[in-house]
DOFIMAR-793810 format. One record per residue: residue in one letter; x, y, z of N, C-alpha, C in turn. Coordinates in nm, 4 decimals. Layout:
! DOFIMAR-793810
  resn      n_xx      n_yy      n_zz     ca_xx     ca_yy     ca_zz      c_xx      c_yy      c_zz
     A         X         Y         Z         X         Y         Z         X         Y         Z
...
! end
This chain:
! DOFIMAR-793810
  resn      n_xx      n_yy      n_zz     ca_xx     ca_yy     ca_zz      c_xx      c_yy      c_zz
     X    2.4448   -5.2812    4.2019    2.4117   -5.4173    4.2577    2.5476   -5.4744    4.3088
     X    2.6240   -5.5125    4.4520    2.7446   -5.5597    4.4640    2.7943   -5.6793    4.3917
     X    2.8945   -5.7039    4.4248    2.9909   -5.8121    4.3031    2.8722   -5.9580    4.3659
     X    2.9008   -5.9693    4.4782    2.8179   -6.0969    4.4891    2.7263   -6.0873    4.5030
     X    2.6237   -6.0323    4.4807    2.5137   -6.0324    4.4580    2.4737   -6.0360    4.3043
     X    2.5342   -6.0371    4.2172    2.5430   -6.0294    4.0715    2.6014   -6.1800    4.0733
     X    2.7174   -6.2276    4.1730    2.7440   -6.3901    4.1099    2.6520   -6.4690    4.1693
     X    2.5576   -6.4038    4.2667    2.4340   -6.5330    4.2917    2.3245   -6.4733    4.1467
     X    2.3403   -6.4265    4.1566    2.1874   -6.4231    4.0488    2.2347   -6.4805    3.9152
     X    2.3498   -6.4692    3.8731    2.4435   -6.5504    3.7488    2.4088   -6.7056    3.7866
     X    2.4374   -6.7517    3.8857    2.4556   -6.8969    3.9226    2.3391   -6.9082    3.9282
     X    2.2344   -6.8294    3.9718    2.0819   -6.9112    3.9548    1.9962   -6.9170    3.8481
     X    2.0547   -6.8252    3.7636    2.0573   -6.7976    3.5976    2.0494   -6.9095    3.5282
     X    2.2385   -6.9293    3.5696    2.2831   -7.1120    3.4891    2.2050   -7.2264    3.5484
     X    2.1548   -7.2015    3.6654    2.1097   -7.3653    3.7323    1.9913   -7.3650    3.6333
     X    1.8895   -7.2404    3.6165    1.7675   -7.2729    3.5762    1.7611   -7.2672    3.4508
     X    1.8788   -7.2414    3.3237    1.9063   -7.2929    3.2401    1.9305   -7.3896    3.2056
     X    1.9918   -7.4623    3.2644    2.0552   -7.6164    3.2868    1.9053   -7.6960    3.3524
     X    1.8589   -7.6629    3.4039    1.7314   -7.7418    3.4722    1.6833   -7.7853    3.3453
     X    1.5876   -7.6431    3.2493    1.5306   -7.6685    3.1180    1.5778   -7.7433    3.0296
     X    1.7449   -7.6908    3.0350    1.7909   -7.7664    2.8950    1.7376   -7.9529    2.9444
     X    1.8418   -7.9912    3.0700    1.7673   -8.1103    3.0925    1.6616   -8.1880    3.1061
     X    1.5274   -8.1088    3.1232    1.4189   -8.1466    3.1155    1.3750   -8.1374    2.9333
     X    1.4121   -8.0311    2.8670    1.3722   -8.0672    2.7227    1.4271   -8.2084    2.6971
     X    1.5428   -8.2167    2.6904    1.5786   -8.3523    2.6653    1.5357   -8.4778    2.6751
     X    1.4851   -8.4507    2.8213    1.4234   -8.6199    2.9118    1.2564   -8.6076    2.8118
     X    1.2221   -8.5103    2.7213    1.1079   -8.4986    2.6601    0.9705   -8.4533    2.7476
     X    1.0640   -8.3569    2.8527    0.9079   -8.2730    2.9786    0.8705   -8.1645    2.9344
     X    0.7306   -8.1208    2.9148    0.7352   -8.0362    2.8780    0.6351   -7.9734    2.9930
     X    0.5958   -7.8500    3.0507    0.5091   -7.7819    3.1099    0.3757   -7.7779    3.0383
     X    0.2918   -7.8260    3.1307    0.1346   -7.7991    3.0400    0.1145   -7.6481    3.0277
     X    0.1040   -7.6150    2.9218    0.0375   -7.4637    2.8594    0.1459   -7.3859    2.8254
     X    0.2932   -7.4650    2.8459    0.3973   -7.3770    2.8051    0.4317   -7.4546    2.6280
     X    0.4148   -7.4025    2.5652    0.4413   -7.4817    2.4043    0.3411   -7.5406    2.3680
     X    0.3451   -7.5910    2.2295    0.2259   -7.6894    2.1660    0.2839   -7.7853    2.1697
     X    0.2063   -7.9217    2.1774    0.1954   -8.1183    2.1405    0.2896   -8.0907    2.0095
     X    0.4172   -8.1576    1.9724    0.4245   -8.2502    1.8813    0.4194   -8.3504    1.8003
     X    0.3878   -8.3489    1.6986    0.3076   -8.5001    1.6778    0.3936   -8.5270    1.5360
     X    0.4980   -8.6618    1.5472    0.5474   -8.6923    1.4319    0.3997   -8.7163    1.3240
     X    0.2994   -8.7647    1.3420    0.1950   -8.7606    1.2295    0.1103   -8.6464    1.2291
     X    0.1222   -8.6222    1.1028    0.0936   -8.4687    0.9992   -0.0664   -8.4915    0.9850
     X   -0.0839   -8.6412    0.9712   -0.2518   -8.6123    0.8960   -0.3298   -8.7220    0.9902
     X   -0.4267   -8.7115    0.9445   -0.4795   -8.8144    1.0608   -0.6567   -8.7558    1.0488
     X   -0.7654   -8.8510    1.0196   -0.8824   -8.8642    1.0327   -0.9642   -8.9141    1.1625
     X   -1.0313   -8.7999    1.2208   -1.0919   -8.8101    1.3398   -1.2135   -8.8601    1.3294
     X   -1.2712   -8.9639    1.3428   -1.4123   -8.9895    1.3828   -1.4263   -9.0821    1.5482
     X   -1.5777   -9.0313    1.5511   -1.5857   -9.0535    1.6890   -1.7633   -9.0747    1.6833
     X   -1.8280   -9.1118    1.7791   -2.0042   -9.1715    1.7969   -2.0513   -9.0293    1.8122
     X   -1.9823   -8.9408    1.9255   -2.0345   -8.8531    1.8886   -1.9413   -8.7334    1.8785
     X   -1.9903   -8.7272    1.6992   -1.8818   -8.5875    1.6490   -1.8937   -8.4532    1.7062
     X   -1.9491   -8.4564    1.7919   -1.9827   -8.2794    1.8684   -1.9659   -8.2900    2.0212
     X   -1.9290   -8.3927    2.0574   -1.8939   -8.3795    2.1884   -1.7535   -8.3413    2.2553
     X   -1.7384   -8.3102    2.3525   -1.6086   -8.2383    2.3694   -1.4536   -8.2488    2.3850
     X   -1.5030   -8.4149    2.4219   -1.3605   -8.5383    2.3828   -1.3144   -8.4715    2.2616
     X   -1.4099   -8.5175    2.1398   -1.3946   -8.4862    1.9466   -1.3367   -8.3179    1.9486
     X   -1.4093   -8.2486    2.0324   -1.3875   -8.1073    1.9989   -1.2282   -8.0345    2.0152
     X   -1.2016   -8.1078    2.1338   -1.1168   -8.0363    2.2003   -0.9795   -8.1079    2.1270
     X   -1.0185   -8.2820    2.1308   -0.8661   -8.3496    2.0555   -0.8791   -8.2596    1.9054
     X   -1.0045   -8.2487    1.8376   -0.9403   -8.1810    1.6718   -0.8633   -8.0538    1.7271
     X   -0.9166   -7.9720    1.7756   -0.8336   -7.8094    1.8278   -0.7076   -7.8437    1.8521
     X   -0.6796   -7.9619    1.9607   -0.5286   -7.9893    1.9843   -0.4478   -7.9955    1.8804
     X   -0.4969   -8.1365    1.7877   -0.4275   -8.1554    1.6748   -0.3736   -8.0274    1.5984
     X   -0.5214   -7.9318    1.5381   -0.4732   -7.9039    1.4370   -0.3693   -7.7583    1.5322
     X   -0.3998   -7.7209    1.6104   -0.3031   -7.6027    1.6654   -0.1207   -7.6929    1.7015
     X   -0.1238   -7.7870    1.6557    0.0366   -7.8828    1.6546    0.0471   -7.9269    1.4882
     X   -0.0035   -7.8063    1.4455    0.0113   -7.8519    1.2797   -0.0308   -8.0202    1.2187
     X   -0.1239   -8.0690    1.2837   -0.1973   -8.2012    1.2289   -0.2874   -8.1694    1.1372
     X   -0.2740   -8.2207    1.0159   -0.4007   -8.1631    0.9182   -0.5318   -8.3136    0.9682
     X   -0.6334   -8.2548    1.0231   -0.7218   -8.3350    1.0577   -0.8820   -8.3237    0.9260
     X   -0.8408   -8.4750    0.8668   -0.9820   -8.4316    0.7370   -0.9807   -8.5827    0.7092
     X   -1.1061   -8.5682    0.6461   -1.1332   -8.7381    0.6311   -1.0974   -8.7995    0.4740
     X   -1.0463   -8.9442    0.5054   -0.9674   -8.9435    0.4070   -0.8040   -8.9686    0.4016
     X   -0.7650   -8.9408    0.5164   -0.5923   -8.9085    0.5796   -0.5765   -9.0235    0.5774
     X   -0.4416   -9.0864    0.5544   -0.4217   -9.2335    0.5302   -0.4501   -9.3087    0.6618
     X   -0.4804   -9.2216    0.8174   -0.4669   -9.2946    0.9110   -0.5847   -9.2684    0.9980
     X   -0.6708   -9.2926    1.0830   -0.7930   -9.3121    1.0925   -0.7684   -9.3248    1.2497
     X   -0.8295   -9.2065    1.3580   -0.8396   -9.2014    1.4638   -0.9887   -9.2537    1.5400
     X   -1.0317   -9.3660    1.6004   -1.1847   -9.3801    1.6371   -1.2054   -9.3811    1.7422
     X   -1.2968   -9.2815    1.7971   -1.3110   -9.2684    1.9643   -1.4240   -9.3765    1.9827
     X   -1.4296   -9.5095    1.9906   -1.4954   -9.6267    1.9837   -1.6097   -9.5459    2.0900
     X   -1.5545   -9.5507    2.2454   -1.6845   -9.5452    2.3338   -1.6527   -9.4443    2.4254
     X   -1.7163   -9.4237    2.4945   -1.6884   -9.3318    2.6638   -1.7712   -9.4069    2.7506
     X   -1.7011   -9.4549    2.8626   -1.7758   -9.4975    2.9801   -1.7040   -9.4212    3.1200
     X   -1.8510   -9.3974    3.2283   -1.8294   -9.3275    3.3049   -1.8935   -9.4388    3.3791
     X   -1.7876   -9.4535    3.5047   -1.8606   -9.4854    3.6236   -1.8222   -9.4204    3.7708
     X   -1.9484   -9.4469    3.8394   -1.9334   -9.3315    4.0045   -1.9586   -9.4759    4.0748
     X   -1.8864   -9.4657    4.1845   -1.9436   -9.5199    4.2958   -1.8691   -9.4102    4.4509
     X   -1.9499   -9.4537    4.5428   -1.9751   -9.4228    4.7032   -1.8338   -9.4314    4.7101
     X   -1.7408   -9.3078    4.7883   -1.5926   -9.3514    4.8179   -1.5836   -9.3817    5.0001
     X   -1.6740   -9.2229    5.0113   -1.7460   -9.2600    5.1671   -1.8285   -9.1932    5.2248
     X   -1.8771   -9.1854    5.3876   -1.9740   -9.0990    5.3910   -1.9277   -9.0423    5.5137
     X   -2.0191   -8.9508    5.5388   -1.9373   -8.8675    5.6379   -2.0561   -8.9018    5.7986
     X   -2.0260   -8.8666    5.8962   -2.0884   -8.9296    6.0034   -2.2276   -8.8924    6.0320
     X   -2.2965   -8.7821    5.9992   -2.4228   -8.7292    5.9389   -2.5102   -8.8072    5.8304
     X   -2.4411   -8.8389    5.7662   -2.4769   -8.9126    5.6656   -2.5432   -8.8182    5.5403
     X   -2.5288   -8.6805    5.5642   -2.5770   -8.5948    5.4745   -2.5022   -8.5449    5.3567
     X   -2.3449   -8.5964    5.3940   -2.2639   -8.5713    5.2358   -2.2048   -8.7163    5.2698
     X   -2.1288   -8.7357    5.1145   -2.0466   -8.8533    5.0770   -1.9719   -8.8215    4.9614
     X   -1.8327   -8.8688    4.9514   -1.7884   -8.8311    4.8844   -1.7730   -8.9621    4.7508
     X   -1.7775   -8.9080    4.6572   -1.7928   -8.9918    4.5225   -1.6894   -8.9982    4.4373
     X   -1.6359   -9.1178    4.3984   -1.5042   -9.1688    4.2698   -1.6030   -9.1581    4.1620
     X   -1.5334   -9.0936    4.0422   -1.5832   -9.0581    3.9416   -1.4705   -9.1350    3.8291
     X   -1.5221   -9.2607    3.7662   -1.4007   -9.2790    3.6795   -1.4389   -9.2384    3.5101
     X   -1.3490   -9.2179    3.4125   -1.3988   -9.2311    3.3051   -1.3263   -9.2742    3.2064
     X   -1.3887   -9.3694    3.1067   -1.2393   -9.4242    2.9891   -1.2651   -9.3857    2.9164
     X   -1.1930   -9.3784    2.8275   -1.2264   -9.3152    2.6725   -1.1131   -9.4848    2.5801
     X   -1.2001   -9.5098    2.5259   -1.1705   -9.6300    2.4069   -1.1286   -9.5499    2.2875
     X   -1.0118   -9.5979    2.2673   -1.0200   -9.6015    2.1181   -0.9052   -9.6778    1.9833
     X   -0.9288   -9.6373    1.8406   -0.8892   -9.7463    1.7639   -0.7530   -9.6614    1.7061
     X   -0.6747   -9.7263    1.6486   -0.5826   -9.6902    1.5251   -0.6194   -9.7657    1.4335
     X   -0.6771   -9.6876    1.3057   -0.7251   -9.7188    1.1355   -0.6336   -9.7225    1.0293
     X   -0.6296   -9.8122    0.9677   -0.5492   -9.7875    0.8382   -0.5936   -9.8634    0.7130
     X   -0.5723   -9.7900    0.5918   -0.6478   -9.8679    0.4674   -0.7603   -9.9064    0.4667
     X   -0.8116  -10.0445    0.4233   -0.9590  -10.0802    0.4583   -1.0180  -10.1014    0.5363
     X   -0.9983  -10.0112    0.6783   -1.0877  -10.0281    0.8490   -0.9752  -10.1072    0.9102
     X   -0.8690  -10.1327    0.8683   -0.7666  -10.2461    0.9341   -0.7525  -10.2173    1.0351
     X   -0.7650  -10.2382    1.1868   -0.6854  -10.2030    1.2863   -0.5499  -10.2350    1.3545
     X   -0.5408  -10.1197    1.3346   -0.3296  -10.1324    1.3811   -0.3174  -10.1322    1.5396
     X   -0.4547  -10.0586    1.6052   -0.4209  -10.0571    1.7495   -0.5451  -10.0058    1.8272
     X   -0.5330  -10.1008    1.9137   -0.6776  -10.0789    1.9815   -0.6301  -10.0582    2.1605
     X   -0.6570   -9.9718    2.2246   -0.6411   -9.9152    2.3353   -0.7011   -9.8285    2.4368
     X   -0.6989   -9.8155    2.5485   -0.8105   -9.6795    2.5983   -0.7182   -9.6364    2.7223
     X   -0.7617   -9.4955    2.7389   -0.7032   -9.4083    2.8307   -0.8101   -9.3901    2.9239
     X   -0.7446   -9.3550    3.0629   -0.8873   -9.3746    3.2134   -0.8552   -9.2592    3.3248
     X   -0.9011   -9.1831    3.3751   -0.9214   -9.0764    3.4891   -0.9850   -9.1269    3.5848
     X   -0.9410   -9.0598    3.7093   -1.0091   -9.1092    3.8067   -1.0305   -8.9320    3.9116
     X   -1.1789   -8.8979    3.9556   -1.1524   -8.8384    4.0404   -1.2472   -8.8353    4.1651
     X   -1.2346   -8.7387    4.2661   -1.3356   -8.7969    4.3911   -1.3921   -8.6526    4.3923
     X   -1.5322   -8.6215    4.4470   -1.5902   -8.4774    4.4834   -1.6817   -8.5130    4.6148
     X   -1.6995   -8.4360    4.6944   -1.8235   -8.4398    4.7904   -1.9538   -8.3758    4.7396
     X   -2.0143   -8.4550    4.7633   -2.2060   -8.4311    4.7630   -2.3041   -8.4165    4.8659
     X   -2.3063   -8.2928    4.8718   -2.3517   -8.2561    4.9957   -2.4987   -8.1847    4.9989
     X   -2.5587   -8.2731    5.0900   -2.6886   -8.2918    5.0699   -2.7526   -8.1873    5.1268
     X   -2.7163   -8.0516    5.2076   -2.7484   -7.9222    5.1937   -2.6638   -7.8313    5.1152
     X   -2.6464   -7.8542    5.0210   -2.5493   -7.8173    4.9176   -2.5846   -7.8575    4.7860
     X   -2.6807   -7.8889    4.7319   -2.6876   -7.9422    4.6203   -2.6538   -7.8879    4.4884
     X   -2.7259   -7.7084    4.5053   -2.6435   -7.6540    4.3923   -2.5100   -7.6611    4.3780
     X   -2.3994   -7.6306    4.4638   -2.2809   -7.5831    4.4734   -2.2233   -7.7714    4.4434
     X   -2.2840   -7.8857    4.4785   -2.2678   -8.0234    4.4893   -2.2521   -8.0171    4.3312
     X   -2.3759   -8.0196    4.2242   -2.3699   -8.0191    4.1675   -2.2622   -7.9300    4.0454
     X   -2.2564   -7.8102    4.0321   -2.1737   -7.7585    3.9839   -2.0266   -7.7934    4.0101
     X   -2.0001   -7.8466    4.1438   -1.8967   -7.8698    4.1031   -1.8835   -8.0032    4.0627
     X   -1.9532   -8.0838    4.0259   -1.9626   -8.2165    3.9687   -1.9283   -8.1772    3.8526
     X   -2.0049   -8.0917    3.7692   -1.9618   -8.0486    3.6189   -1.8396   -7.9827    3.6294
     X   -1.7775   -7.8945    3.7095   -1.6378   -7.8772    3.6911   -1.5777   -7.9838    3.6792
     X   -1.5759   -8.0408    3.7721   -1.4632   -8.2002    3.7664   -1.5074   -8.2768    3.6219
     X   -1.6220   -8.3076    3.5463   -1.6190   -8.3658    3.4973   -1.5309   -8.3162    3.3575
     X   -1.5204   -8.1808    3.3452   -1.4556   -8.0876    3.2047   -1.3376   -8.1398    3.2811
     X   -1.2468   -8.1111    3.3974   -1.1020   -8.1167    3.4103   -1.0935   -8.2699    3.3550
     X   -1.1880   -8.3803    3.3535   -1.1514   -8.5039    3.3634   -1.1482   -8.5261    3.1513
     X   -1.2369   -8.4361    3.1089   -1.2649   -8.4283    3.0043   -1.0876   -8.3927    2.9350
     X   -1.0715   -8.2725    2.9847   -0.9436   -8.2211    2.9484   -0.8324   -8.3276    2.9437
     X   -0.8369   -8.3811    3.0329   -0.7191   -8.4730    3.1240   -0.7440   -8.6049    2.9980
     X   -0.8380   -8.6850    2.9514   -0.8328   -8.7660    2.8991   -0.7870   -8.7194    2.7699
     X   -0.8241   -8.5738    2.7046   -0.7438   -8.5691    2.5933   -0.6154   -8.5310    2.5714
     X   -0.5985   -8.4615    2.6616   -0.4201   -8.5042    2.7360   -0.3724   -8.6252    2.6940
     X   -0.4138   -8.7267    2.7678   -0.3483   -8.8295    2.7673   -0.3516   -8.8895    2.6608
     X   -0.4822   -8.8959    2.5240   -0.4502   -8.9510    2.4355   -0.3693   -8.8881    2.3537
     X   -0.3426   -8.7905    2.3203   -0.2620   -8.6739    2.2486   -0.1522   -8.7236    2.3148
     X   -0.0930   -8.7460    2.4325    0.0676   -8.8586    2.5130    0.0503   -8.9556    2.3893
     X   -0.0644   -9.0536    2.3889   -0.0133   -9.1965    2.3371   -0.0188   -9.1343    2.1625
     X   -0.0728   -9.0287    2.1070   -0.1113   -9.0046    1.9469    0.0666   -8.9427    1.9124
     X    0.1487   -8.9031    2.0653    0.2779   -8.8643    2.0179    0.3350   -8.9467    1.9799
     X    0.3998   -9.1147    2.0437    0.4180   -9.2093    2.0263    0.4029   -9.2605    1.8637
     X    0.3253   -9.2411    1.8457    0.2589   -9.3087    1.6957    0.4025   -9.2310    1.5645
     X    0.5233   -9.3031    1.5530    0.5577   -9.2095    1.4517    0.5415   -9.2836    1.3233
     X    0.5634   -9.2407    1.1880    0.5434   -9.2835    1.0515    0.5766   -9.5027    1.0668
     X    0.7222   -9.4892    1.1304    0.7887   -9.5759    1.1016    0.6862   -9.6821    1.2150
     X    0.6978   -9.6061    1.3359    0.6068   -9.7194    1.3795    0.4596   -9.7569    1.3750
     X    0.3858   -9.7192    1.2556    0.2953   -9.7037    1.2293    0.2413   -9.7992    1.0756
     X    0.3875   -9.7873    1.0302    0.4568   -9.8998    0.9262    0.4097  -10.0001    0.9809
     X    0.4927  -10.0224    1.0812    0.4812  -10.2078    1.1561    0.3864  -10.2476    1.2005
     X    0.2862  -10.1513    1.2296    0.1828  -10.1627    1.2860    0.0987  -10.2533    1.1801
     X    0.0988  -10.1640    1.0550    0.0190  -10.1593    0.9760    0.0743  -10.3287    0.9336
     X    0.1713  -10.3386    0.8942    0.2592  -10.4685    0.8442    0.2029  -10.6158    0.9023
     X    0.2193  -10.5719    1.0196    0.1574  -10.6719    1.1400    0.0380  -10.6863    1.1226
     X   -0.0509  -10.6059    1.1203   -0.2093  -10.6389    1.0645   -0.2635  -10.6668    0.9740
     X   -0.1603  -10.6110    0.8503   -0.1731  -10.7218    0.6885   -0.1627  -10.8436    0.7346
     X   -0.0672  -10.9032    0.7777   -0.0219  -11.0456    0.8164   -0.1087  -11.0932    0.8825
     X   -0.1566  -11.0660    0.9665   -0.2628  -11.1102    1.0859   -0.4178  -11.1441    0.9506
     X   -0.4240  -11.0410    0.9116   -0.5452  -11.0275    0.7837   -0.5709  -11.1521    0.7130
     X   -0.4064  -11.1803    0.6554   -0.3503  -11.2293    0.5249   -0.3870  -11.3810    0.6372
     X   -0.3566  -11.4334    0.7396   -0.3178  -11.5478    0.7819   -0.5191  -11.6251    0.8517
     X   -0.5582  -11.5153    0.8781   -0.6740  -11.5145    0.9277   -0.7818  -11.5811    0.7675
     X   -0.7347  -11.5546    0.6689   -0.7868  -11.5374    0.5214   -0.8213  -11.6677    0.4823
     X   -0.5960  -11.7140    0.5302   -0.6013  -11.8462    0.4707   -0.6569  -11.9187    0.5245
     X   -0.6781  -11.9019    0.6684   -0.7763  -12.0055    0.7261   -0.8696  -12.0228    0.7414
     X   -0.9379  -11.9198    0.6955   -1.0740  -11.9730    0.6490   -1.0861  -12.0518    0.5418
     X   -1.0376  -11.9968    0.3977   -1.0323  -12.0331    0.3514   -1.0001  -12.2364    0.3215
     X   -0.8885  -12.1993    0.4188   -0.8291  -12.4081    0.4060   -1.0128  -12.4447    0.4953
     X   -1.0570  -12.4052    0.6022   -1.1628  -12.4414    0.6138   -1.2680  -12.4341    0.4880
     X   -1.2970  -12.4016    0.4751   -1.4193  -12.3909    0.3411   -1.3724  -12.4801    0.2521
     X   -1.2614  -12.5324    0.2456   -1.1646  -12.6291    0.1413   -1.2292  -12.7711    0.2398
     X   -1.1541  -12.7642    0.3665   -1.2187  -12.8665    0.3918   -1.3377  -12.9328    0.4113
     X   -1.3892  -12.8433    0.4913   -1.5850  -12.8242    0.4276   -1.6072  -12.8788    0.2569
     X   -1.5663  -12.8524    0.1961   -1.6162  -12.8795    0.0964   -1.5548  -13.0279    0.0521
     X   -1.4229  -13.1016    0.0670   -1.4387  -13.2240    0.0805   -1.5009  -13.3124    0.1160
     X   -1.5563  -13.3154    0.1995   -1.6379  -13.4037    0.2787   -1.7593  -13.4448    0.2367
     X   -1.7558  -13.5972    0.1945   -1.8405  -13.5958    0.1132   -1.9972  -13.6080    0.1828
     X   -2.0932  -13.5416    0.0848   -2.2112  -13.5219    0.1603   -2.3114  -13.6623    0.1083
     X   -2.3834  -13.6830    0.2406   -2.4811  -13.8072    0.2497   -2.6019  -13.7268    0.1783
     X   -2.6250  -13.8604    0.1058   -2.7638  -13.8244    0.0246   -2.8987  -13.8563    0.0930
     X   -2.9694  -13.7931    0.1101   -3.0659  -13.8002    0.2405   -3.1548  -13.9272    0.1767
     X   -3.2040  -13.9994    0.3366   -3.2403  -14.1432    0.3156   -3.3711  -14.1257    0.3085
     X   -3.4498  -14.2309    0.1718   -3.5603  -14.2319    0.0805   -3.5859  -14.3058    0.2655
     X   -3.7197  -14.2792    0.2655   -3.7573  -14.4084    0.3484   -3.8972  -14.4727    0.2147
     X   -3.9652  -14.5789    0.2212   -4.0177  -14.6531    0.1523   -4.1855  -14.5912    0.2134
     X   -4.2629  -14.5463    0.0686   -4.3796  -14.4991    0.0798   -4.4695  -14.6238    0.1219
     X   -4.5286  -14.5790    0.2470   -4.6379  -14.7296    0.2809   -4.7365  -14.6867    0.1608
     X   -4.7851  -14.8689    0.1322   -4.8916  -14.8288    0.0176   -5.0681  -14.9338    0.0998
     X   -5.1232  -14.9004    0.0845   -5.2488  -14.8948    0.1434   -5.2817  -15.0590    0.1198
! end
């Protein structure tokens, strides 16, 4: 190979290495290139649909990333509920085909200790697909494939949220939640004492009429 060609190849390789290092420093990771890293190493995962795709895929992702998923872990991830909404986005001129927009939302909580809620949030994805009245089977298959892709995207988004939960961050959230619980308990006790201090009125005794 000519010396000029070798020099150009070295430059390209150095540029590629430099970009890779820069993206790695920014925390960027290409999908499918390596495993997701979590600071949290133990987690109790609970979901209404324990055998649903979200729970299964999330459990598999966590375990591949060296997160021990088991009942009784110090912190608990609750998949509270999943919501799906569908609306017509547009119609074709013949009205035989329509474009639908699907929105899926996953609501979740992070709990600790005596079911103390540390964090409550949700992730959401939206996609569109064309429903063709002349090709119902194809449209149905496309809808199923789209929903499967949306499930994977929801799991990825939730995994990214979990990556942000370091032990220090969770300790801060737990301290704040415990302070709120104490304040609410003290307020309830103060209200109970105030009600107890109010004199109770004796029932009014009406005279019994004599015949």
